[in-house]
C-alpha positions in Angstrom: -18.2 -66.6 2.3 -16.2 -68.9 4.3 -13.7 -69.6 1.4 -13.2 -65.8 0.7 -12.1 -65.6 4.3 -10.1 -68.6 3.9 -8.3 -67.0 1.0 -7.7 -63.6 2.9 -5.9 -65.4 5.5 -3.6 -67.6 3.3 -2.8 -64.5 1.1 -2.0 -62.4 4.3 0.0 -65.8 5.8 2.1 -65.9 2.5 2.9 -62.4 2.4 4.3 -62.7 6.1 6.3 -65.4 4.9 7.5 -63.9 2.2 8.6 -60.6 3.8 11.9 -60.3 3.7 13.2 -59.4 7.8 15.0 -56.8 8.2 16.5 -55.6 11.2 17.6 -51.9 12.1 21.3 -52.8 11.7 20.7 -54.5 8.4 18.9 -51.5 7.4 21.8 -49.2 8.5 24.3 -51.3 6.9 22.2 -51.3 3.4 22.0 -47.5 3.8 25.8 -47.2 4.5 26.4 -49.5 1.1 23.6 -47.9 -1.3 22.6 -44.4 -0.1 22.3 -42.0 -2.9 22.8 -39.4 -1.0 26.2 -40.8 0.6 27.0 -41.8 -2.5 27.1 -38.4 -3.7 28.9 -37.2 -0.3 31.8 -39.8 -1.2 32.3 -38.1 -4.7 32.5 -35.2 -3.1 35.5 -36.7 -0.7 37.1 -37.8 -4.1 37.1 -34.4 -5.8 38.3 -32.6 -2.9 41.3 -35.3 -3.2 42.0 -34.9 -6.5 41.5 -31.0 -5.4 44.5 -31.1 -3.4 46.4 -32.8 -6.4 45.7 -30.2 -8.5 46.7 -27.6 -5.5 50.1 -29.2 -5.3 51.2 -28.8 -8.8 54.4 -26.8 -9.8 54.5 -24.5 -12.6 55.9 -26.4 -15.7 59.0 -25.2 -17.8 58.9 -23.9 -21.0 61.3 -24.7 -23.9 61.0 -23.1 -27.3 63.2 -23.4 -30.6 62.7 -20.0 -33.0 64.8 -19.8 -36.3 64.7 -16.5 -38.5 67.0 -14.8 -40.5 67.0 -17.6 -43.7 69.6 -16.5 -46.0 69.6 -17.1 -50.0 73.5 -16.9 -50.6 76.1 -19.7 -50.4 75.1 -22.0 -48.3 71.3 -22.8 -49.7 71.2 -26.1 -52.0 73.2 -29.4 -51.3 75.0 -30.0 -48.0 74.0 -31.1 -44.4 71.8 -28.3 -42.7 74.7 -27.4 -40.3 75.7 -25.4 -43.3 72.7 -23.6 -44.0 72.8 -19.5 -42.5 69.7 -19.9 -40.1 69.6 -18.0 -37.3 68.6 -20.5 -34.6 67.3 -19.5 -30.8 67.1 -22.5 -28.3 65.5 -21.2 -25.1 64.3 -22.9 -21.9 62.1 -20.5 -19.3 61.1 -21.9 -15.2 58.8 -19.8 -13.4 59.1 -19.8 -9.4 56.2 -19.2 -7.3 57.3 -16.7 -4.2 55.3 -16.1 -1.2 54.3 -19.6 -0.2 51.5 -19.9 -3.0 52.1 -23.7 -3.5 51.6 -24.3 0.4 48.8 -22.2 0.8 47.0 -24.0 -2.0 47.6 -26.8 -0.3 46.4 -25.8 2.9 43.1 -24.7 1.0 42.7 -27.9 -0.6 43.4 -29.3 2.7 40.8 -27.9 4.4 37.9 -28.3 1.6 38.9 -32.0 2.1 38.4 -31.9 5.8 35.1 -30.2 5.2 33.9 -32.8 2.4 35.0 -36.0 4.8 33.0 -33.9 7.8 29.8 -33.1 5.3 29.9 -36.7 4.4 29.8 -37.6 8.3 26.9 -35.0 8.4 24.9 -36.8 5.4 25.6 -40.0 6.9 23.9 -38.9 11.0 21.4 -37.3 8.9 20.3 -40.3 6.8 20.4 -42.4 9.9 18.1 -40.4 11.3 15.6 -40.6 8.7 16.3 -44.1 8.3 15.3 -44.7 11.9 11.9 -42.9 11.7 11.0 -45.0 8.5 11.8 -47.8 10.1 9.3 -47.5 13.1 7.3 -46.2 10.6 7.1 -49.7 9.2 7.0 -51.5 12.1 3.8 -49.2 13.4 2.3 -49.9 10.2 2.7 -53.8 10.2 1.4 -53.7 13.7 -1.7 -51.7 12.3 -1.9 -53.8 9.3 -1.8 -57.3 12.0 -4.4 -55.7 14.4 -6.7 -54.6 11.7 -6.5 -58.0 9.9 -7.3 -59.8 13.4 -10.3 -57.9 13.6 -11.3 -58.8 9.9 -11.1 -62.2 10.9 -13.3 -61.6 13.8 -15.6 -59.8 11.3 -15.5 -62.4 9.0 -16.0 -65.2 11.9 -19.1 -63.2 13.0 -20.8 -62.8 9.7 -20.4 -66.7 9.2 -22.0 -66.9 12.5 -24.9 -64.7 11.6 -25.3 -66.4 8.0 -25.7 -70.0 9.8 -27.7 -68.4 12.6 -30.2 -66.8 9.8 -30.6 -70.4 7.8 -31.7 -71.9 11.2 -34.0 -68.9 11.8 -32.6 -67.4 15.3 -31.3 -64.2 13.5 -33.3 -61.6 11.2 -31.8 -60.7 8.1 -31.5 -57.2 9.2 -29.4 -58.2 11.8 -27.0 -59.9 9.4 -27.0 -57.0 6.7 -25.4 -55.0 9.7 -22.9 -57.5 10.1 -22.1 -57.6 6.7 -21.8 -53.5 6.6 -19.0 -54.0 9.6 -17.4 -56.9 7.7 -16.9 -54.9 4.8 -15.9 -51.7 6.5 -13.5 -54.0 8.5 -11.8 -54.9 4.9 -11.8 -51.5 3.8 -9.6 -50.6 6.8 -7.5 -53.5 6.3 -6.9 -52.4 2.7 -5.7 -49.0 4.2 -3.7 -50.5 6.1 -1.8 -52.5 3.8 -1.7 -49.3 1.6 -0.3 -47.7 4.6 2.3 -50.0 5.3 3.5 -50.2 1.4 3.8 -46.5 1.4 6.3 -47.0 4.6 8.1 -50.1 2.8 8.8 -47.6 -0.2 10.1 -44.7 1.7 12.5 -47.3 3.6 13.9 -49.0 0.8 14.5 -45.8 -1.1 16.7 -44.9 1.6 18.8 -48.2 1.7 18.6 -48.3 -1.9 16.3 -51.4 -2.7 13.5 -50.2 -4.2 12.5 -53.0 -6.5 12.5 -55.4 -3.2 10.6 -52.7 -1.2 7.1 -54.7 -1.1 9.1 -57.5 0.8 10.5 -55.5 3.6 9.7 -56.1 7.1 10.5 -55.0 10.4 11.3 -57.4 12.9 13.4 -55.1 16.0 11.5 -54.6 19.2 10.5 -50.8 19.6 13.2 -49.1 21.8 13.1 -48.1 24.9 12.6 -44.0 25.6 15.8 -42.2 26.2 16.0 -38.6 28.2 18.8 -36.5 26.4 21.2 -34.7 28.3 20.8 -30.6 28.0 24.2 -30.1 28.6 25.6 -33.3 26.8 23.8 -32.1 23.7 25.4 -28.8 24.0 28.6 -29.9 24.5 28.4 -32.5 21.4 27.5 -29.5 19.0 31.1 -28.5 19.0 31.9 -31.8 17.7 29.0 -32.3 15.4 30.6 -33.0 11.6 28.6 -29.7 9.7 29.9 -27.5 12.6 33.1 -29.2 11.9 32.6 -28.8 8.3 31.9 -25.0 8.6 35.3 -24.6 10.7 37.0 -26.1 8.6 35.6 -23.7 5.9 36.6 -20.9 7.7 40.2 -22.3 7.6 40.1 -22.6 4.4 38.7 -19.1 3.7 41.7 -17.6 5.8 44.2 -19.7 3.8 42.7 -18.3 0.4 42.5 -14.8 2.2 46.4 -15.5 2.3 47.0 -16.9 -1.3 45.1 -13.7 -2.4 47.2 -11.7 -0.5 50.4 -13.6 -1.9 49.7 -13.3 -4.9 51.2 -9.5 -4.8 54.4 -11.4 -4.1 55.8 -11.1 -7.2 56.8 -14.9 -9.4 59.9 -15.1 -10.8 60.8 -16.5 -14.1 64.6 -17.9 -15.2 65.3 -18.3 -18.8 68.3 -20.0 -20.3 68.8 -19.4 -24.1 71.6 -21.0 -27.0 71.9 -19.0 -29.9 73.6 -20.4 -33.0 74.2 -18.2 -36.3 76.2 -20.1 -38.9 77.0 -16.7 -40.7 80.3 -16.0 -43.1 82.1 -16.0 -39.3 79.7 -18.6 -37.5 78.5 -17.2 -34.2 77.5 -19.3 -31.2 75.9 -17.2 -28.3 74.7 -18.6 -24.4 72.2 -15.9 -22.5 70.3 -15.9 -19.2 67.2 -14.0 -18.7 65.1 -12.9 -15.6 61.2 -11.9 -16.0 59.2 -10.3 -13.3 55.9 -9.0 -13.5 54.7 -5.4 -13.2 51.3 -5.0 -11.3 50.6 -1.2 -13.6 46.9 -1.9 -14.2 45.6 -4.6 -11.3 47.0 -5.3 -7.9 44.9 -8.0 -6.9 42.7 -5.9 -4.3 39.6 -7.2 -5.7 40.6 -11.1 -5.1 41.6 -9.7 -1.6 38.3 -8.2 -0.9 36.3 -11.3 -2.3 38.4 -13.6 -0.2 37.9 -11.2 3.1 34.1 -11.7 2.2 33.8 -15.2 1.6 35.8 -15.5 5.3 33.0 -13.9 7.0 30.5 -15.6 5.2 32.3 -18.7 6.3 32.2 -17.4 9.9 28.3 -16.7 9.7 28.0 -20.3 8.2 29.7 -21.8 11.5 27.3 -19.3 13.8 24.3 -20.9 11.9 25.6 -24.2 12.2 25.6 -23.9 15.9 22.4 -22.1 16.7 20.6 -24.9 14.3 19.8 -27.0 17.5 20.0 -24.6 20.8 20.5 -26.5 23.8 18.0 -26.0 26.5 19.1 -24.0 30.1 17.5 -25.0 33.1 17.8 -23.4 36.7 20.8 -24.9 38.5 23.9 -24.4 41.1 25.1 -21.9 38.2 22.4 -18.9 39.6 19.8 -17.1 38.0 22.2 -15.8 34.8 21.6 -19.7 33.3 18.1 -19.6 34.2 14.8 -19.7 32.1 13.8 -16.0 30.9 11.5 -14.8 34.3 14.6 -15.4 36.6 16.7 -13.6 33.8 14.3 -10.9 33.8 14.5 -10.3 37.3 18.2 -10.1 37.7 18.0 -7.2 34.8 15.0 -5.5 36.3 17.6 -5.4 39.5 20.4 -3.9 37.9 18.2 -1.7 35.5 16.8 -0.1 38.8 20.5 1.0 39.3 20.8 3.0 36.3 18.3 5.5 36.8 19.8 6.5 40.3 23.4 6.9 39.2 22.1 8.5 35.6 20.5 11.5 38.2 23.5 11.5 40.4 25.4 12.3 37.0 22.9 15.0 35.8 23.2 16.5 39.0 26.7 16.6 39.4 26.9 18.1 35.7 24.3 20.7 36.8 26.2 21.8 39.5 29.7 22.0 37.4 27.9 24.1 35.2 26.5 26.4 37.8 30.3 26.8 39.3 31.6 27.5 35.7 28.8 30.2 35.2 29.4 32.0 38.6 33.0 32.5 37.4 31.5 33.7 34.5 29.7 36.0 35.8 32.4 37.2 37.9 34.9 38.0 35.2 32.2 40.1 33.2 30.9 42.3 35.8 33.8 44.6 35.2 33.2 45.0 31.5 29.5 45.5 32.3 29.9 48.0 34.8 31.8 50.0 32.7 29.5 49.6 29.3 26.6 50.7 32.0 28.4 53.6 33.1 29.0 54.9 29.8 25.6 54.3 28.7 24.1 56.3 31.8 26.4 59.5 31.2 25.2 59.4 27.1 21.4 59.8 28.9 21.8 62.1 30.9 24.0 64.7 28.1 20.7 63.7 25.7 18.5 64.5 28.0 18.1 68.2 26.8 18.0 67.2 23.2 14.1 67.3 21.8 12.5 63.9 21.3 10.8 62.7 17.9 7.2 62.7 17.4 5.7 59.2 18.3 3.0 57.4 15.9 -0.5 57.7 17.4 -3.7 55.2 17.1 -7.0 55.7 15.9 -10.1 53.4 16.6 -7.6 51.1 18.4 -6.8 49.6 14.9 -5.3 52.0 12.5 -1.9 53.5 13.6 -1.1 57.0 12.3 2.8 57.9 11.9 3.4 61.5 12.0 4.9 63.2 8.8 8.5 62.6 8.0 8.7 59.8 10.7 11.7 57.6 10.1 9.8 54.2 11.2 8.0 54.6 7.6 11.0 53.3 6.0 11.0 50.2 7.7 7.5 49.7 6.1 6.7 48.3 3.0 3.4 47.8 1.1 2.7 45.8 -2.0 -0.9 45.7 -3.9 -2.7 42.9 -3.5 -3.8 41.1 -6.7 -6.8 39.0 -8.2 -7.0 35.6 -7.8 -5.6 33.5 -11.2 -5.4 30.0 -11.9 -2.7 28.2 -10.5 -0.8 25.1 -10.9 -0.3 22.6 -7.7 2.8 20.1 -7.8 2.5 17.4 -5.6 5.0 14.5 -4.7 4.0 10.9 -5.1 4.9 7.4 -6.4 3.1 4.4 -8.7 2.3 1.3 -7.5 0.3 -1.5 -9.2 -3.1 -0.8 -10.1 -4.3 -3.2 -7.5 -7.6 -3.8 -9.7 -5.6 -5.6 -11.9 -2.9 -7.2 -9.6 -3.2 -10.4 -7.9 -0.2 -11.8 -5.1 -0.3 -15.5 -5.4 0.3 -17.4 -2.3 0.4 -21.4 -1.7 -2.6 -22.3 0.7 -0.5 -25.4 1.3 2.5 -26.8 2.8 5.1 -28.4 0.7 8.5 -28.6 -1.4 8.4 -26.5 -4.9 9.0 -29.4 -7.2 9.1 -27.1 -10.8 8.9 -23.7 -11.9 6.7 -22.5 -14.8 6.6 -18.9 -15.2 9.4 -16.4 -15.1 9.4 -12.5 -14.6 7.8 -11.2 -17.7 6.0 -14.3 -19.0 2.6 -13.2 -20.0 -0.1 -15.8 -18.4 -4.0 -16.5 -18.9 -5.9 -17.2 -16.1 -5.7 -20.6 -14.6 -2.3 -21.1 -16.1 0.3 -23.2 -13.7 2.9 -20.7 -12.1 4.8 -23.8 -10.1 4.1 -27.0 -9.1 4.3 -27.8 -5.0 4.6 -31.2 -3.7 2.1 -31.0 -0.7 1.4 -34.2 1.3 -1.9 -32.2 2.6 -3.0 -32.5 -0.9 -2.4 -36.2 -0.8 -4.1 -36.4 2.2 -7.3 -34.2 0.6 -7.3 -36.5 -2.7 -7.3 -39.8 -0.5 -10.1 -38.1 1.8 -12.2 -37.7 -1.2 -11.8 -41.1 -2.9 -12.5 -42.9 0.8 -15.6 -40.4 1.2 -16.7 -41.7 -2.3 -16.3 -45.1 -1.4 -18.0 -44.8 1.5 -20.7 -43.1 0.0 -21.2 -45.9 -2.7 -21.8 -48.4 0.4 -23.9 -46.1 2.2 -25.8 -45.8 -0.8 -25.8 -49.9 -1.3 -26.6 -50.1 2.4 -29.7 -47.7 2.0 -31.3 -49.5 -1.2 -31.0 -53.0 0.8 -32.4 -51.7 4.1 -35.2 -50.0 1.8 -35.9 -53.3 0.2 -35.7 -55.2 3.7 -38.1 -52.9 5.1 -40.7 -52.7 2.2 -41.1 -56.4 2.9 -41.4 -55.8 6.4 -38.5 -57.2 7.6 -36.1 -54.5 8.9 -37.7 -51.8 11.4 -37.9 -48.3 10.5 -35.2 -47.4 13.2 -32.6 -49.5 10.7 -34.2 -47.5 7.6 -33.8 -44.0 9.4 -30.2 -45.0 10.3 -29.6 -46.4 6.7 -30.9 -42.8 5.5 -28.5 -40.7 8.1 -25.7 -42.7 7.1 -26.3 -42.4 3.3 -26.9 -38.3 4.0 -23.7 -38.2 5.9 -21.4 -39.8 3.1 -22.9 -37.5 0.3 -22.2 -34.5 2.3 -18.6 -35.9 3.4 -18.2 -36.4 -0.3 -19.6 -33.0 -1.5 -16.9 -31.5 1.2 -14.1 -33.3 0.2 -14.8 -33.0 -3.4 -15.1 -28.8 -2.9 -12.0 -29.1 -1.4 -10.1 -30.5 -4.2 -12.0 -28.1 -6.5 -10.9 -25.4 -4.4 -7.2 -26.7 -4.6 -8.0 -27.1 -8.2 -7.0 -30.7 -8.7 -8.7 -34.0 -9.0 -9.3 -36.6 -7.2 -6.1 -39.0 -8.4 -3.6 -39.2 -5.7 -0.6 -37.3 -6.7 0.2 -34.9 -4.2 0.9 -32.0 -6.9 -0.3 -29.3 -6.4 -0.7 -26.4 -9.4 0.1 -22.9 -8.1 -2.2 -21.1 -10.6 -2.7 -17.6 -11.5 -6.5 -16.3 -11.3 -6.4 -13.4 -13.7 -4.4 -13.0 -17.1 -1.7 -10.5 -17.1 2.2 -10.6 -16.9 4.6 -12.2 -14.0 5.9 -8.9 -12.8 7.4 -10.4 -9.6 8.9 -13.8 -8.3 10.2 -15.1 -5.2 10.1 -18.6 -5.5 12.9 -21.1 -6.6 13.0 -24.8 -6.7 13.4 -26.6 -4.0 12.0 -24.2 -1.5 9.7 -25.0 1.5 6.2 -23.6 1.1 4.5 -22.8 4.6 0.9 -21.0 5.0 1.5 -21.2 8.7 4.5 -18.8 8.5 3.8 -16.9 5.6 6.4 -15.0 3.6 7.3 -11.4 3.5 6.6 -11.2 0.0 3.8 -13.0 -2.4 5.3 -16.4 -4.5 4.1 -14.7 -7.4 3.0 -11.0 -8.5 0.8 -11.0 -11.7 -0.5 -7.9 -13.0 -1.2 -5.1 -16.2 1.9 -2.9 -16.7 0.2 -0.8 -19.0 -1.9 0.8 -16.4 -0.4 2.0 -13.1 -2.1 3.9 -10.2 -0.4 6.8 -8.6 -0.4 7.7 -4.7 0.1 11.4 -4.0 0.3 12.8 -0.8 -1.8 16.7 -0.3 -1.1 18.9 2.4 -4.5 19.5 3.9 -4.6 23.2 3.3 -4.4 22.2 -0.2 -7.0 19.3 -0.1 -9.9 21.5 -1.1 -8.5 21.8 -4.4 -8.4 18.1 -5.3 -11.0 16.8 -6.4 -11.7 13.4 -8.1 -11.8 13.0 -12.1 -9.4 15.5 -12.1 -6.7 15.8 -15.2 -3.2 15.6 -13.9 0.1 15.7 -15.7 2.8 12.9 -14.5 6.5 13.5 -14.6 9.6 11.5 -13.7 13.1 11.4 -14.3 12.6 8.6 -16.4 10.2 10.7 -18.6 12.9 13.7 -18.9 10.8 16.4 -20.1 7.5 14.1 -21.3 4.5 13.9 -19.1 2.1 11.2 -19.1 -1.6 12.3 -18.4 -3.2 10.6 -15.8 -6.8 11.0 -13.7 -7.5 11.2 -10.0 -10.2 8.4 -9.4 -10.0 8.4 -5.2 -9.3 11.2 -2.2 -8.8 9.4 1.1 -11.0 10.7 4.0 -8.8 10.3 6.4 -5.5 12.5 7.2 -2.3 10.2 8.0 -1.3 11.1 11.6 2.5 10.9 10.7 2.2 13.1 7.6 -0.6 15.2 8.3 -1.1 14.7 4.5 -4.3 13.2 2.5 -3.8 10.0 0.0 -4.9 10.4 -3.3 -5.4 7.7 -5.9 -5.4 7.8 -9.4 -4.8 5.9 -12.7 -2.3 6.4 -15.5 -2.0 4.2 -19.0 1.5 2.9 -19.3 1.6 1.4 -22.6 4.7 2.4 -23.5 6.2 0.7 -20.4 8.4 4.1 -19.6 7.0 4.1 -16.0 7.9 1.4 -13.6 5.8 0.5 -10.4 7.7 2.0 -6.8 8.8 5.2 -9.2 8.9 8.4 -7.6 6.5 11.1 -9.8 5.7 14.5 -9.5 2.0 15.4 -10.4 0.7 19.0 -11.4 -2.8 20.0 -11.6 -4.3 23.1 -12.3 -6.5 24.5 -9.9 -9.3 27.0 -11.6 -9.3 30.4 -10.6 -12.6 31.3 -8.0 -13.4 34.3 -5.8 -11.4 36.2 -3.3 -7.8 38.1 -3.8 -4.4 37.0 -3.8 -1.9 38.5 -1.1 1.9 38.3 -0.2 1.9 35.1 2.4 4.0 37.4 4.8 1.1 39.9 4.9 -0.9 37.5 6.7 -0.4 36.9 10.5 -2.7 35.0 13.0 -3.2 36.4 16.8 -5.2 34.4 18.6 -7.8 32.3 16.5 -8.1 35.4 13.7 -6.2 36.3 11.0 -5.3 39.7 10.3 -3.2 42.3 7.9 -2.5 45.7 7.7 -3.7 48.2 4.9 -2.5 51.1 3.6 -5.1 53.9 4.2 -3.0 56.6 3.1 -0.9 59.8 4.7 1.1 57.7 7.1 -1.8 55.2 8.2 -2.4 51.8 8.2 -5.6 50.1 9.2 -5.7 46.2 10.7 -8.2 44.3 8.9 -9.7 40.9 10.0 -9.8 38.6 6.9 -10.6 34.9 6.0 -8.2 33.2 4.4 -8.4 30.1 1.8 -5.5 28.2 0.6 -1.9 29.2 -0.3 0.6 28.3 -3.1 3.5 30.0 -4.6 4.0 32.1 -1.8 0.5 34.1 -1.9 -2.3 33.4 -0.1 -6.0 33.9 -0.8 -8.0 36.2 1.2 -11.6 35.7 0.8 -12.7 38.4 2.8 -11.5 41.4 4.8 -9.6 43.2 1.8 -10.8 45.4 -1.2 -8.9 45.1 -4.7 -7.7 48.3 -4.7 -5.9 47.8 -1.0 -2.1 47.9 -0.3 -1.2 45.2 2.3 2.2 45.7 4.4 5.0 42.9 3.9 7.5 44.2 6.1 6.8 45.9 9.2 3.6 43.9 10.7 5.4 43.2 13.9 5.9 47.0 14.8 2.5 48.0 14.1 1.0 45.2 16.0 3.6 46.4 18.9 2.4 50.0 18.6 -1.1 48.7 18.8 -0.7 46.8 21.8 0.9 49.6 23.8 -2.2 51.9 22.7 -4.7 49.7 24.1 
């Protein structure tokens, strides 16, 4: 055992000597030189500089030579080229930009260059912060390795001493076995600490571009002293932060690009000059000049201007987002309660709000007073015409007092109104016969949704970053098929715990076998056997728990930290709200699921049924589903469920059903109209205008002949198509009053 301890100590000493000592300043220098993100930012700066060269380019001139009018007359054959009869035109055109387009392009390119430079500084700032975190993580892992190595060394010495005492007969074998278990546990902890240190070295090595030498990195700086950040200084430094400056530079660039888009409406001018040679019978040479200006007859660049304006607003939004990314804290100070936290500001707001109701009351009082004054003036202005009208009516009444008054209707049995023969009031009463109840069609509005019995919404139970997407909208997937792969550190912890639990269980099993053997030989006491059995049961339970956890996640014990987001059912991916690189956070679930897997061949429909129609709608009834996408066609569906509660907002009852959609003409969330035929039942059919409510009872007036109309109490059923079902109170041959009910009711009330 001593030689094992000697090898462990020598290995640790060799590792410490071969490690590459690295200070924080050296790590920062390597980061600046080798970091990949910084290299990408520098390339972006170079690209911006090249773009500035492109923006400063001026239009090139165009030189052209045209030959025409080749002649077959004399001149073809021997002789020089100048003796041929060929019409030749030499022309050069030079475009000139107007509206300061080149200056605007240069300004925009300069803004992009400043933004790229500030982006590079911001990447450097973020990478330095991450580097410091990785550096001190490595330092913490190193100290942990040192502490656990010392602990393992102490346990090794203790085990060596215990074995010596065992040989001398001063210690029982059971006590030596306990020391052996503690020694192995210390060795396991030391190996775990070395794994954590290696992980920290790899993280730091990636950031400084030293992956090959990452296993030799050693953090040597001391721990920094804690510092207290000044909130006021942090808030002032926001405006000088590189990402804010980059966002401001992009705003200036967007404004220049907007001006450039507007400048496109300033017409550029192209000047041209030409020399024409025509060696005819009488050679003629001529010189010409030309100017060309574009005409905006088809497009006036309004779309470019609008897009540039939208880009400018987007840049302004980016500035606002960069400013509020790290909001500064405010404290109560000499500036008063307006800069204080929420309770103090709330008290100030309450004080101001208490004055507003009083001001509102005074305004309302003044308004009512002004209205009373205005109405008083109107009344005084209307007194004279009103008095004149009353005087004329009084004279007319005195003149007609001697004429014969018409006969008034009478009332019989407090329910029947009798009009005298020839009464003029009979003309205002209209009666219609009632009809027998017939089958009717009920139309209900609704919408289509996914069949929840065949639909699953997939979320991630683990936090992490999306690595790959393996399913697209419209893909048909099988049960258990991977939809996306998420890099989840929490899964790595679960996998590591499963492996550790497996090792602990194996160790507890060996320890139990050893204690059982010692107990059978009478060396170990019963309590040691019970303790070993308890450790074995505890580790077995922990192993089962960790394995079930991995089984729940659908992964294996291999530590890869890659969680496969799988589809629980077979179907079609109808919705995807996940992109590569997106962060998945179970503690803040998204508004929409990452994936929706369903079977579009079968949909649910939800109908809104009014309270008075719910008695006509039953489960398992067939309906005809129509929508604008179907045109005149209808699809057959069946009602499967009628809700047991009325929606308090709409006062309707939700009715659910299924509809087949094998031809995929219907889509989820589509509005539909459902028609169902309600079979005929008992009762009569009367116009809805003939039924009126008095108190808690419904009534109708029925014609009794000879100017008689009888009021009858009725019991009604559902209504549809302007008709009301009457279950009791009327006869099949009755005629009911549809106009004049109010007159008849007023006459009965006056005679009672």
